[in-house]
C-alpha positions in Angstrom: -9.7 7.8 -21.3 -8.5 6.4 -18.5 -11.4 4.6 -16.2 -11.2 5.4 -12.3 -13.4 3.7 -9.3 -13.1 6.0 -6.4 -14.3 4.0 -3.5 -14.1 6.6 -0.3 -15.5 4.1 2.2 -16.0 4.4 5.9 -14.7 6.8 9.1 -11.9 9.5 7.3 -12.0 7.9 4.0 -15.0 10.4 2.6 -12.8 13.3 4.1 -9.3 12.2 2.3 -10.9 11.3 -0.9 -12.3 14.5 -1.4 -8.6 16.3 -0.9 -7.7 13.8 -4.0 -10.5 14.5 -6.0 -9.8 18.0 -6.0 -6.1 17.4 -7.1 -7.8 15.2 -9.8 -10.3 18.0 -11.2 -6.6 20.2 -11.1 -5.0 18.0 -13.0 -8.1 17.7 -15.3 -8.3 21.4 -15.9 -4.2 21.4 -16.2 -4.4 19.3 -19.1 -2.4 16.9 -17.5 -4.3 13.4 -17.5 -7.8 12.9 -17.1 -10.2 10.1 -15.6 -13.5 8.8 -16.6 -14.5 8.9 -12.7 -17.1 6.7 -11.2 -18.0 6.6 -7.6 -19.3 3.6 -5.6 -19.7 2.5 -1.8 -17.5 -0.6 0.0 -17.6 -1.5 3.6 -19.5 0.0 5.9 -21.6 2.5 4.1 -22.3 -0.5 1.5 -23.8 -2.9 4.3 -25.8 0.4 5.6 -27.1 0.4 1.9 -27.1 -2.3 0.3 -26.6 -5.1 2.9 -23.5 -6.3 1.8 -19.7 -4.7 1.8 -19.1 -5.5 -1.8 -22.4 -5.3 -4.4 -21.8 -7.4 -7.4 -22.4 -4.4 -9.6 -19.6 -2.3 -7.8 -17.4 -5.8 -8.0 -18.1 -5.4 -11.9 -17.3 -2.0 -11.9 -13.6 -2.4 -10.1 -13.0 -5.1 -12.5 -13.6 -2.6 -15.2 -12.1 0.3 -14.0 -7.8 1.0 -15.2 -7.4 1.1 -11.6 -9.2 1.2 -8.0 -8.6 4.4 -5.7 -9.8 3.1 -2.1 -10.1 5.3 1.1 -10.6 2.9 4.3 -13.2 0.4 5.6 -14.6 -0.3 8.9 -15.4 0.4 12.3 -16.9 -0.4 15.6 -20.4 0.6 14.2 -20.6 -2.7 12.3 -18.7 -4.3 15.0 -22.1 -6.8 15.6 -22.5 -8.1 12.2 -21.3 -11.6 11.2 -17.8 -12.3 10.4 -18.9 -13.0 6.6 -20.8 -9.4 6.5 -18.2 -7.5 7.9 -16.8 -4.5 6.5 -13.6 -5.7 5.4 -15.1 -8.6 3.9 -15.4 -6.3 0.7 -12.1 -5.4 1.0 -10.8 -9.0 1.1 -13.9 -9.9 -1.9 -12.3 -7.5 -3.8 -8.6 -8.1 -3.7 -9.4 -11.9 -4.0 -11.5 -11.4 -7.3 -8.9 -8.5 -9.1 -6.1 -11.4 -8.1 -4.0 -8.8 -6.7 -0.9 -10.7 -5.7 1.8 -8.2 -5.1 1.1 -5.5 -2.2 3.9 -2.6 -2.7 4.6 -0.1 0.6 7.0 2.4 0.4 8.4 3.6 3.5 9.6 7.1 2.4 11.2 9.3 5.0 10.9 13.3 4.1 13.3 15.4 5.0 10.7 17.8 7.0 9.6 14.6 9.1 12.6 12.8 9.5 13.0 13.9 13.2 9.7 12.8 13.7 10.4 9.3 13.6 11.5 7.2 16.4 14.8 6.1 15.3 18.2 8.5 15.2 17.9 11.2 12.7 20.9 9.9 10.8 19.4 6.3 10.9 16.1 7.9 8.3 16.7 10.7 7.3 16.7 10.3 3.3 15.2 6.7 3.4 13.4 5.6 0.5 13.0 1.9 0.4 9.8 -0.6 -0.9 8.5 -3.2 0.5 6.9 -6.1 -2.2 4.7 -8.4 -0.2 3.4 -11.6 -2.0 -0.3 -10.9 -1.1 -2.5 -14.1 -2.3 -0.7 -17.2 -0.9 1.5 -18.6 1.9 0.3 -19.4 5.6 -2.5 -17.1 5.5 -4.0 -18.8 2.4 -3.0 -22.7 2.6 -4.5 -25.5 3.3 -5.2 -27.7 5.3 -6.1 -24.9 8.1 -8.3 -25.1 10.7 -8.6 -25.7 14.6 -9.1 -29.4 15.5 -10.1 -31.7 18.8 -7.7 -34.2 19.4 -8.7 -37.7 20.9 -7.3 -36.2 24.3 -10.1 -33.7 24.2 -7.4 -30.6 23.7 -7.4 -28.7 20.4 -4.8 -28.2 17.8 -4.6 -25.3 15.5 -3.3 -25.8 11.7 -2.2 -23.2 9.5 -0.7 -23.9 6.2 2.8 -22.1 4.6 2.7 -23.4 1.1 4.0 -21.7 -2.3 4.4 -22.8 -5.9 6.7 -21.7 -8.2 4.0 -19.8 -10.3 3.7 -17.6 -7.4 7.0 -16.6 -6.3 8.0 -16.1 -9.9 5.4 -13.4 -10.7 5.8 -11.6 -7.3 9.8 -11.8 -8.1 9.4 -9.9 -11.1 7.1 -7.1 -10.1 10.0 -6.7 -7.3 12.8 -6.9 -10.1 10.9 -4.5 -12.5 10.6 -1.6 -9.9 14.3 -2.3 -9.6 15.1 -1.7 -12.6 13.5 2.1 -12.6 15.3 2.5 -9.0 18.7 1.5 -7.7 18.8 -2.0 -9.1 18.9 -4.0 -6.0 16.9 -6.0 -4.5 17.0 -8.3 -1.1 14.7 -11.6 -0.9 13.4 -12.4 2.3 12.6 -15.7 3.3 13.6 -18.5 6.2 14.9 -21.0 4.0 17.0 -22.3 7.1 13.8 -23.9 8.6 11.3 -24.1 6.4 10.7 -26.2 3.2 9.2 -23.5 1.6 11.6 -21.0 2.2 14.2 -23.1 0.3 11.7 -23.1 -2.8 11.1 -19.0 -2.3 14.8 -18.3 -2.4 15.7 -21.0 -5.3 12.9 -19.7 -7.2 13.9 -16.2 -6.6 17.1 -16.7 -7.7 16.3 -18.7 -10.7 14.2 -15.8 -12.2 17.0 -13.4 -11.1 19.7 -15.5 -13.1 17.4 -16.0 -16.2 16.1 -12.6 -16.9 16.7 -9.7 -14.4 21.3 -10.2 -13.9 22.2 -9.1 -17.2 20.5 -6.3 -16.9 22.9 -5.4 -13.5 20.4 -6.2 -10.7 22.0 -7.1 -7.5 20.1 -9.8 -5.8 20.7 -10.7 -2.4 18.7 -13.1 0.3 18.0 -12.4 4.0 16.5 -14.0 6.7 13.5 -12.4 7.7 14.9 -12.1 11.8 17.8 -10.9 10.5 15.8 -8.6 8.0 13.9 -7.0 11.2 16.6 -6.5 13.0 18.1 -4.5 9.8 15.4 -2.4 9.6 15.6 -0.8 12.7 19.8 -0.9 12.4 20.4 0.4 8.8 17.3 0.5 6.7 19.2 2.7 4.3 20.8 -0.6 3.1 17.7 -1.6 1.4 16.1 -0.6 -2.0 13.5 -2.9 -2.9 12.5 -5.9 -0.4 10.6 -8.7 -1.8 9.1 -11.3 0.5 6.2 -13.7 1.1 2.9 -12.7 3.0 3.5 -13.4 6.4 6.6 -12.1 6.7 5.9 -9.2 4.4 2.8 -8.4 6.6 5.4 -8.0 9.6 8.2 -6.3 7.7 6.0 -3.8 6.3 4.7 -2.2 9.6 7.8 -2.2 11.2 9.2 -0.1 8.4 6.2 1.7 8.8 7.3 2.9 12.1 10.6 4.5 10.6 8.5 7.3 8.8 6.5 8.8 11.8 3.1 8.5 10.8 0.8 5.8 9.4 -1.0 9.2 7.7 1.6 9.5 5.2 1.8 6.0 4.1 0.6 5.2 0.5 0.2 1.6 -0.8 -0.4 -0.5 -3.9 -2.1 -3.7 -5.0 -1.5 -5.4 -8.4 -2.7 -8.1 -10.1 -1.7 -9.7 -13.5 -1.5 -7.7 -16.6 -4.9 -7.8 -19.2 -4.4 -6.5 -22.2 -1.7 -4.7 -21.6 -3.3 -2.8 -18.3 -2.6 -4.6 -14.9 -5.3 -4.7 -12.1 -4.5 -2.3 -9.1 -5.8 -1.1 -6.2 -4.3 1.7 -4.2 -5.0 2.7 -1.1 -3.5 4.3 2.1 -2.0 2.3 5.0 -4.2 3.6 7.5 -7.7 2.4 8.7 -11.0 4.4 9.1 -10.4 6.0 12.1 -14.0 6.5 13.1 -12.8 8.6 16.7 -11.8 11.5 14.3 -13.8 11.2 11.4 -16.3 13.9 10.7 -13.7 16.0 12.3 -11.8 17.7 9.5 -8.6 16.9 11.3 -7.6 13.7 9.3 -4.3 13.7 7.3 -5.0 13.1 3.7 -1.3 13.1 2.4 -1.6 9.3 2.4 -4.4 8.7 0.0 -2.6 11.6 -2.0 0.3 9.3 -2.3 -1.4 6.7 -3.0 -2.9 8.4 -5.9 0.9 9.5 -6.9 1.4 5.7 -7.1 -1.6 5.0 -9.6 0.2 7.8 -11.9 3.3 5.8 -11.6 2.3 2.3 -11.6 -0.7 1.8 -13.6 -0.6 5.2 -15.8 3.0 5.6 -16.7 3.0 9.1 -15.6 6.3 9.5 -13.6 6.2 13.5 -14.0 3.0 13.9 -12.6 3.4 11.4 -9.6 7.1 13.4 -9.4 5.2 16.6 -9.3 2.6 15.5 -6.4 5.6 13.9 -4.3 7.6 17.3 -4.8 3.8 19.4 -3.9 3.9 17.3 -0.5 7.5 18.0 0.2 7.3 21.5 -0.2 4.2 22.2 1.8 5.9 19.6 4.3 9.0 21.9 4.1 6.8 25.1 5.0 5.6 24.1 8.4 2.2 23.1 8.0 1.4 19.4 9.4 -2.1 17.6 10.6 -2.5 16.6 14.1 -0.9 13.4 13.5 2.4 14.8 12.4 2.3 17.9 14.5 5.7 18.7 15.8 6.6 21.5 18.2 7.0 25.3 16.3 5.0 24.0 13.4 1.2 25.2 12.3 -2.0 22.6 12.5 -4.0 22.8 9.4 -7.2 20.9 9.0 -7.7 18.0 6.1 -9.5 21.0 4.0 -6.7 23.3 4.5 -3.9 20.8 3.9 -5.8 20.1 0.5 -5.8 23.8 -0.1 -2.2 24.6 0.3 -1.3 21.4 -1.3 -3.3 22.9 -5.0 -1.4 26.5 -4.1 1.8 24.6 -4.2 0.9 22.0 -7.6 0.4 25.8 -8.9 3.5 27.0 -8.3 5.5 24.4 -9.5 4.1 24.0 -13.1 4.5 28.0 -14.0 
């Protein structure tokens, strides 16, 4: 039985996770897939209970699990804590310990929500792209870094953008492997025109493609990051899989998020290296803990549910079950039901719990 660690976290995390747990129970009852589920604390709730955002025991459980499903962490309640004790440090420690080097952020526009996006309907309708962001290298982690005082008493801030062959090729393989299950088209994004690390990035991605994926029919193109940002809002459907470094991935994935209409609909996955045939992985919604609406039963659980769908697809090779969840979400949205964050004129507003109810009813219909 597959081992699943559930970390609901803070704010709306427990509310949205509760709806996913109902789907997990439903799948077990239907004999589709069953998990050995453990639940633990991370973030602010862990700070309150244990004085740290991530205990050694919870970290050990995460390292032993086949996958980790996270809700959200943080909130103003813990703003007074020192930087090293803030709730977000628990998530950062977890990512580092699990060596989660590739972040997957899909941008999918469901037909029922296409007119909620800020761009014209014909630009975004049918959009389905994946951004693969390198997560543990680049300018966010490179050395040297810091702020120093110069001889004239002014200051200088330094961050180093650095990548190695190994770091580039492993995230490139993730992107190419994903493309084999999609449309076999990868766009690698860099700034090779002005950055030596960008030159290395482009050369190493090209080498991996040429040696391992070209013969499999994968198409590779390169694009500068600034042009990619423009193309995402001009003609996003030209892309299938985008692979890029930590900094550009941070910016471009948020840019792509605006195409879908709501953060409440965006799942994500962070993948590590395969160990014994199983790749360490963490799945979480792109939205935050939203403490202002916590406890009100109005949060959108669909991003967390779609993150679970990604888990089924990428960690447990269950594409049929993943497709089943995604079809249920599509059908519910097509039926006109909306949580507050995606509410539209002439639609029916429902609570977090009711959204969970109707998802389960739709799943029952789909498996009859």
